[in-house]
C-alpha positions as CSV (number, residue, x, y, z in Angstrom):
1,M,-10.6,-9.6,20.3
2,S,-12.1,-9.5,23.7
3,E,-15.5,-11.2,24.2
4,K,-17.2,-8.0,24.7
5,K,-16.2,-7.2,20.9
6,A,-17.0,-10.5,19.5
7,W,-19.8,-9.0,17.7
8,L,-17.4,-7.0,15.7
9,A,-16.5,-10.0,13.6
10,T,-20.1,-9.8,11.8
11,A,-20.2,-6.1,11.9
12,G,-20.1,-3.8,8.8
13,T,-16.9,-2.0,7.7
14,D,-17.7,1.4,9.1
15,T,-18.9,-0.2,12.5
16,R,-15.7,-2.3,12.6
17,L,-13.4,0.8,12.0
18,A,-15.2,2.9,14.6
19,H,-14.6,0.1,17.3
20,I,-11.4,-2.0,16.5
21,G,-7.9,-1.7,18.4
22,Y,-8.9,-0.5,21.7
23,D,-11.1,-1.4,24.7
24,P,-12.0,1.9,26.7
25,S,-12.5,-0.2,30.0
26,S,-9.0,-0.9,30.1
27,Y,-8.2,2.7,30.5
28,H,-10.7,4.3,32.8
29,G,-13.4,4.5,30.2
30,F,-11.5,7.1,27.9
31,V,-12.7,6.6,24.2
32,N,-9.0,6.9,22.6
33,P,-6.0,5.3,24.0
34,P,-3.4,7.1,25.7
35,V,-0.1,8.3,23.8
36,V,2.6,6.7,25.5
37,H,6.0,8.1,25.0
38,A,8.6,5.7,26.4
39,S,12.2,4.2,26.1
40,T,12.7,2.9,29.5
41,V,10.3,0.6,31.1
42,L,10.6,-0.3,35.0
43,F,10.4,-3.7,36.5
44,P,9.3,-4.4,40.0
45,N,12.4,-6.5,40.8
46,A,15.4,-8.1,39.4
47,R,13.5,-11.5,38.7
48,A,10.9,-9.8,36.4
49,M,13.7,-7.8,34.4
50,E,15.6,-11.1,34.0
51,T,12.9,-12.8,32.5
52,R,10.9,-10.1,31.0
53,S,7.8,-11.3,32.6
54,Q,5.7,-8.3,31.9
55,P,3.9,-6.8,28.7
56,Y,6.2,-4.0,28.1
57,T,9.8,-4.2,28.4
58,Y,11.1,-1.3,26.6
59,G,10.0,1.3,24.0
60,T,11.1,-0.2,20.9
61,R,9.4,-3.5,21.7
62,G,5.9,-1.9,21.9
63,T,3.7,0.4,24.3
64,P,-0.2,0.3,24.8
65,T,-0.4,3.1,21.8
66,T,1.3,1.1,19.3
67,D,-0.4,-2.1,20.6
68,A,-3.8,-0.9,20.1
69,L,-2.9,0.2,16.3
70,C,-1.4,-3.2,15.9
71,L,-4.3,-4.9,17.1
72,A,-6.7,-2.6,15.1
73,I,-4.7,-3.6,11.9
74,D,-4.5,-7.3,12.9
75,E,-8.5,-7.2,12.8
76,L,-8.8,-6.0,9.4
77,E,-6.3,-7.9,8.0
78,G,-6.9,-11.3,9.7
79,S,-3.3,-11.6,10.5
80,A,-1.5,-13.1,13.5
81,G,0.8,-10.1,14.1
82,T,1.6,-6.7,12.7
83,I,4.6,-4.6,12.8
84,L,4.9,-0.7,12.6
85,V,7.7,0.9,10.7
86,P,8.4,4.5,10.0
87,S,7.6,4.7,6.2
88,G,5.8,2.8,3.3
89,L,9.2,1.8,1.8
90,A,10.4,0.4,5.4
91,A,7.3,-1.8,5.1
92,I,8.8,-3.4,2.0
93,T,12.6,-3.6,3.1
94,V,12.0,-5.0,6.5
95,P,10.3,-8.1,5.3
96,F,12.8,-8.5,2.4
97,L,15.5,-8.4,5.0
98,A,13.5,-10.8,7.3
99,F,13.1,-13.5,4.7
100,L,16.1,-13.2,2.2
101,S,19.7,-14.3,2.7
102,A,22.7,-14.2,0.3
103,G,22.4,-16.7,-2.3
104,D,18.4,-16.7,-2.4
105,H,16.5,-15.6,-5.4
106,A,13.4,-13.3,-5.5
107,L,10.7,-12.7,-7.9
108,I,9.5,-9.3,-8.0
109,V,6.7,-8.0,-10.0
110,D,7.8,-5.6,-12.7
111,S,5.0,-3.0,-11.9
112,V,6.5,-2.7,-8.5
113,Y,6.5,0.6,-6.3
114,S,9.7,2.2,-7.9
115,P,11.7,2.8,-4.6
116,C,11.3,-0.9,-4.0
117,R,13.1,-1.7,-7.4
118,H,15.7,0.6,-6.3
119,F,16.1,-1.2,-2.9
120,C,16.5,-4.5,-4.8
121,D,18.7,-3.3,-7.5
122,T,21.2,-1.7,-5.0
123,M,21.1,-3.0,-1.2
124,L,19.8,-6.8,-1.9
125,A,22.2,-7.1,-5.0
126,R,24.9,-5.9,-2.6
127,L,23.8,-8.5,0.1
128,G,24.0,-11.3,-2.4
129,V,20.2,-11.8,-3.2
130,T,19.6,-12.3,-7.0
131,V,16.2,-10.4,-8.2
132,E,14.4,-11.2,-11.2
133,Y,11.3,-9.1,-12.2
134,Y,8.3,-10.8,-13.7
135,D,5.3,-9.7,-15.8
136,P,2.4,-8.8,-13.7
137,E,0.0,-10.4,-15.8
138,I,2.0,-13.7,-15.8
139,G,-0.2,-15.8,-13.9
140,A,0.4,-19.6,-13.7
141,G,3.4,-19.0,-15.9
142,I,5.4,-17.8,-12.7
143,E,6.1,-21.5,-11.9
144,A,8.5,-21.5,-15.0
145,L,10.6,-18.6,-13.4
146,I,10.8,-20.3,-9.8
147,R,14.3,-21.7,-9.2
148,P,15.6,-24.1,-6.4
149,N,16.9,-21.1,-4.4
150,T,13.8,-18.9,-5.0
151,R,12.7,-17.8,-1.5
152,L,10.2,-14.9,-1.8
153,V,7.7,-14.0,-4.3
154,H,6.6,-10.1,-4.4
155,T,3.3,-9.1,-5.7
156,E,1.5,-5.7,-6.1
157,A,-2.0,-5.2,-7.3
158,P,-2.9,-3.0,-9.0
159,G,0.7,-2.4,-10.0
160,S,2.2,0.9,-9.2
161,N,1.1,3.8,-11.5
162,T,-0.2,1.4,-14.5
163,Y,-2.6,-0.6,-12.2
164,E,-2.0,-4.1,-13.9
165,M,-4.0,-6.8,-12.0
166,Q,-2.4,-9.8,-10.9
167,D,-4.2,-13.0,-10.0
168,I,-3.0,-13.5,-6.3
169,R,-4.6,-16.7,-5.5
170,V,-3.0,-18.5,-8.3
171,I,0.5,-17.1,-7.9
172,S,0.2,-17.7,-3.9
173,D,-0.6,-21.2,-4.6
174,I,2.1,-22.0,-6.8
175,A,4.8,-20.3,-4.9
176,H,3.9,-22.1,-1.8
177,R,4.3,-25.3,-3.6
178,H,7.9,-24.3,-3.9
179,G,8.3,-23.3,-0.3
180,C,8.4,-19.3,-1.2
181,V,7.2,-16.9,1.1
182,V,4.4,-14.5,-0.8
183,T,4.3,-10.8,0.1
184,M,2.2,-8.0,-1.3
185,D,1.8,-4.3,-1.4
186,N,-1.8,-3.8,-0.9
187,T,-1.6,0.0,-0.3
188,W,-3.9,0.8,-3.2
189,A,-7.0,-1.1,-2.0
190,T,-6.2,-1.4,1.7
191,P,-7.7,-4.3,3.6
192,L,-11.2,-2.9,3.2
193,Y,-11.4,-3.6,-0.6
194,F,-8.8,-6.7,-0.7
195,K,-7.6,-8.9,2.2
196,P,-4.2,-10.3,0.8
197,L,-4.2,-13.3,3.6
198,D,-7.4,-14.6,2.4
199,F,-6.0,-15.1,-1.1
200,G,-2.9,-17.0,0.2
201,V,-0.6,-14.1,0.7
202,D,1.7,-14.5,3.8
203,I,2.7,-11.0,4.3
204,S,0.5,-8.1,3.7
205,I,2.3,-4.8,3.3
206,H,0.7,-1.3,3.5
207,A,1.8,2.4,3.4
208,A,-0.3,3.8,6.2
209,T,1.1,7.1,4.8
210,K,-1.6,7.1,2.4
211,Y,-5.3,6.3,3.3
212,P,-5.0,5.2,6.9
213,S,-3.5,8.8,7.5
214,G,-5.5,10.6,5.2
215,H,-4.0,14.0,5.9
216,S,-0.7,14.0,4.1
217,D,1.2,14.6,7.4
218,I,2.3,11.3,8.6
219,L,5.0,8.6,7.3
220,M,4.2,5.0,8.4
221,G,4.1,1.5,7.1
222,T,2.5,-1.5,8.5
223,V,3.5,-5.2,7.8
224,S,1.1,-7.8,8.8
225,A,1.8,-11.7,8.7
226,N,0.1,-14.9,9.0
227,A,0.6,-17.4,11.8
228,K,3.4,-19.4,9.8
229,Y,5.7,-16.2,9.1
230,W,4.7,-13.8,12.1
231,P,7.6,-15.1,14.5
232,Q,10.3,-14.5,11.9
233,L,9.0,-11.2,10.8
234,H,8.7,-10.2,14.5
235,E,12.3,-11.2,15.6
236,A,13.7,-9.5,12.5
237,N,12.0,-6.3,13.2
238,I,13.3,-6.4,16.8
239,T,16.9,-7.3,15.7
240,L,16.6,-4.1,13.0
241,G,15.7,-1.9,15.8
242,I,12.8,-0.5,13.6
243,C,9.7,1.0,15.5
244,A,7.0,3.8,15.1
245,A,6.5,7.1,17.0
246,P,3.7,7.0,19.5
247,D,2.1,10.3,18.1
248,D,2.2,9.0,14.5
249,S,0.6,5.7,15.8
250,Y,-2.2,7.5,17.7
251,Q,-2.9,9.5,14.5
252,I,-3.1,6.6,12.3
253,L,-5.4,4.9,14.8
254,R,-7.6,7.9,14.8
255,G,-7.6,8.1,11.0
256,L,-8.5,4.5,10.8
257,R,-12.1,5.6,12.2
258,T,-12.8,7.5,9.2
259,M,-10.8,5.6,6.4
260,G,-14.1,3.8,5.1
261,I,-15.6,7.2,4.3
262,R,-12.7,8.8,3.1
263,L,-11.9,5.8,0.7
264,E,-15.4,5.5,-0.5
265,H,-16.0,9.2,-1.5
266,P,-12.8,9.8,-3.7
267,G,-13.2,6.2,-5.0
268,R,-16.8,7.1,-6.6
269,R,-15.5,10.4,-7.7
270,A,-12.2,8.8,-9.2
271,L,-14.2,6.4,-11.3
272,R,-16.5,9.2,-12.6
273,M,-13.8,11.1,-13.7
274,A,-11.9,8.2,-15.3
275,K,-15.2,7.5,-17.3
276,W,-15.2,11.1,-18.4
277,L,-11.3,11.2,-19.4
278,E,-12.1,7.9,-21.4
279,G,-14.3,9.8,-23.7
280,R,-11.8,12.6,-24.7
281,E,-9.9,12.7,-28.0
282,D,-6.8,14.2,-26.2
283,V,-6.7,10.9,-23.8
284,A,-5.1,7.9,-25.3
285,R,-5.9,5.6,-22.6
286,V,-7.3,5.5,-19.0
287,L,-5.7,3.0,-16.5
288,H,-8.5,2.4,-13.8
289,P,-9.2,-1.4,-13.0
290,A,-12.9,-0.5,-12.4
291,L,-13.4,0.4,-16.0
292,P,-14.8,-2.4,-18.1
293,S,-12.2,-1.5,-20.7
294,F,-9.1,-2.1,-18.5
295,P,-7.3,-5.4,-19.4
296,G,-7.4,-6.5,-15.7
297,H,-11.0,-5.6,-15.0
298,D,-12.3,-9.1,-14.8
299,I,-9.8,-10.1,-11.9
300,W,-10.6,-6.6,-10.3
301,K,-14.3,-7.4,-10.5
302,R,-13.9,-10.8,-9.1
303,D,-11.6,-10.3,-6.3
304,F,-11.6,-6.7,-5.1
305,K,-14.6,-5.1,-3.1
306,G,-14.0,-1.6,-4.2
307,A,-11.7,1.1,-5.7
308,S,-9.6,3.7,-4.4
309,G,-9.2,7.4,-5.7
310,I,-5.9,7.1,-7.7
311,F,-5.4,6.2,-11.4
312,S,-3.5,7.4,-14.4
313,F,-4.2,8.4,-18.2
314,V,-2.0,8.7,-21.2
315,L,-2.0,12.2,-22.5
316,T,-2.1,12.0,-26.5
317,A,1.3,13.6,-27.6
318,G,1.1,13.2,-31.6
319,S,4.9,12.7,-31.7
320,P,7.3,11.4,-29.2
321,E,9.0,14.7,-28.8
322,K,5.9,16.4,-27.6
323,A,5.1,14.0,-24.9
324,K,7.0,15.6,-21.8
325,P,6.4,19.3,-23.1
326,K,3.0,18.4,-23.4
327,A,2.7,17.0,-19.9
328,R,4.5,19.9,-18.5
329,A,2.2,22.4,-20.0
330,F,-0.7,20.2,-18.7
331,L,0.5,20.1,-14.9
332,D,1.9,23.7,-14.8
333,S,-1.7,25.0,-15.6
334,L,-3.3,23.2,-12.9
335,R,-4.6,25.1,-9.8
336,I,-6.4,22.7,-7.7
337,F,-4.4,19.7,-8.2
338,G,-1.3,19.8,-6.4
339,L,2.0,18.7,-7.9
340,G,3.4,16.3,-5.2
341,W,4.3,12.8,-4.4
342,S,2.1,10.4,-2.6
343,W,-1.5,10.0,-2.3
344,G,-4.3,8.9,-0.1
345,G,-4.8,12.8,1.3
346,Y,-7.7,15.1,1.3
347,E,-6.0,17.1,-1.6
348,S,-5.9,16.1,-5.3
349,L,-2.5,15.6,-6.6
350,A,-1.1,15.2,-10.1
351,I,2.2,13.6,-11.4
352,M,4.0,12.7,-14.5
353,V,5.0,9.2,-14.2
354,N,8.4,8.1,-14.9
355,L,8.6,4.5,-15.9
356,D,12.3,4.2,-17.3
357,D,13.2,1.7,-14.7
358,R,10.7,-0.8,-16.0
359,T,12.2,-3.9,-17.8
360,I,9.3,-5.7,-18.9
361,R,6.1,-3.3,-18.8
362,K,7.5,-0.1,-20.6
363,A,6.2,3.3,-20.7
364,P,3.2,4.0,-23.1
365,E,4.1,5.1,-26.6
366,E,1.1,7.3,-27.2
367,G,2.1,10.0,-24.8
368,A,3.1,11.0,-21.2
369,L,1.5,9.0,-18.4
370,I,-0.2,11.2,-15.7
371,R,-1.3,10.1,-12.6
372,L,-4.1,11.5,-10.4
373,Q,-5.0,11.2,-7.1
374,I,-8.7,12.4,-6.5
375,G,-9.0,14.0,-3.0
376,L,-12.4,15.5,-1.3
377,E,-13.0,18.5,-3.7
378,N,-16.0,18.8,-6.0
379,V,-15.8,17.0,-9.1
380,E,-17.0,19.9,-11.1
381,D,-14.0,21.9,-9.9
382,L,-11.7,19.0,-10.7
383,V,-12.9,18.7,-14.1
384,A,-12.4,22.3,-14.8
385,D,-9.2,22.4,-13.7
386,L,-8.2,19.3,-15.9
387,E,-10.0,21.2,-18.8
388,A,-7.5,24.2,-18.1
389,G,-4.6,21.6,-18.4
390,F,-5.9,20.2,-21.5
391,K,-6.1,23.4,-23.2
392,A,-2.5,24.4,-22.3
393,A,-1.4,21.0,-23.6
394,S,-3.1,21.6,-26.8
395,E,-1.1,24.8,-27.6
396,I,2.2,23.0,-27.5
C-alpha cells in the first residue's frame, strides 16, 4: 500500500472497497486501471531480456490490470500474494497441485464443494495422493487423523450446502504442529465477513465468480497465501501456466467496489427468509449459521462478522419416496427463483442438492435439501414465490 493510501488500513469496509487495488496517479489520473491485453512484452535490450529486469515480462506473468486486482485482494485478505485463476474450482486444484505430491496424505472436510471431491477422488488419486475425508465438526479431534505423511488439511466454513461450521483456529494450530499446510475455501463469507489468514489458515481460496463478480457473467478464482507459502504457490501457478483474462480481471475489480453493499443486502433478506421458513410446518429444518437454532451458530457468532445470502432448508417429505417428487414440484412452480447453479449474483436461485457423494455427513432423512440463493428482489415477492412452491409440493 502506498503512503498516500496508508489511511485505508483503518478505514471502513465500503471505503476500503472503493479505493483498494489501484492508484490513479500511476495512470494519468484515470479512476480505473487500464485493461491491458497482452502476450508479448518488449524489452529495451538483450541484457534486460536475459535478466527479466522489468516489472512485466510476458502476459501469463501479470499485467497492470491483473496486478491491480491482486493488490486489492491482498489488502482484503492480509496476504503476501494472490494468484488469479479461471474458475473457483481451479482456485482449489492449483494449490492442491502446488503442495501435494505422490505419497502424501491429505485431509479434506466432508462438507467440501462437490467438484473438489471429484478432483480428489480422480486426479489426486491417480497422482498417488491419499485423500481422507473428515467430519466438519471434528475440532481438536483432527489430530488423531494426522499421519506422518499428512501434508495438507483443507477446510470450508460454512460447509458447502449444509453449512457446518468449523473451528478454524483450532484445526490450523494442530495442523501446523504437524507441518501441514492449511487451505480454506472462504467463498461463502468473503474476506469481508471472515479473514482466514487471521485464524491461522495459510491459503485462502475464493470463487470470485460469486460475490466479487455479482452479476453471474464471469468465471474466476483467487488464491491468496501468507508469506511462508506464497513463493511455492506462485511458482506452481507459473509452472502450470494458469492465468486470468484481462477483461474478467477488470470486471472483478469493478465488482469489488460494490461488494459490501451487494453482500449486506441479500444477507439481511436471507436471514429474514430463513426465520420465516423456520416457522413453517412443511419445513423440517433450516440450515443457516446465523440462526440461533443452528448447531454451529456459536462458532459463527464468535468468528464471523456477517452472513451472506445463501442457505438451505429441508422440505418435509412425509416418506422417502416422496422426497424428490415433492422437491421437483416445488422447484418447477417457482417463477422468480431461477433454477441454476452458482450464486452471489443479483438474481435469486434455487436448486435441489445432491449429497450422495458424502461419506460422513449424509443427506437429511426428513426430505430433500433445497438451497436458496437470495438476490436483490423484494422479500415479499420472494416469499410469495416460495408459497407457490410449497403449495405445489403439498399436492404430491
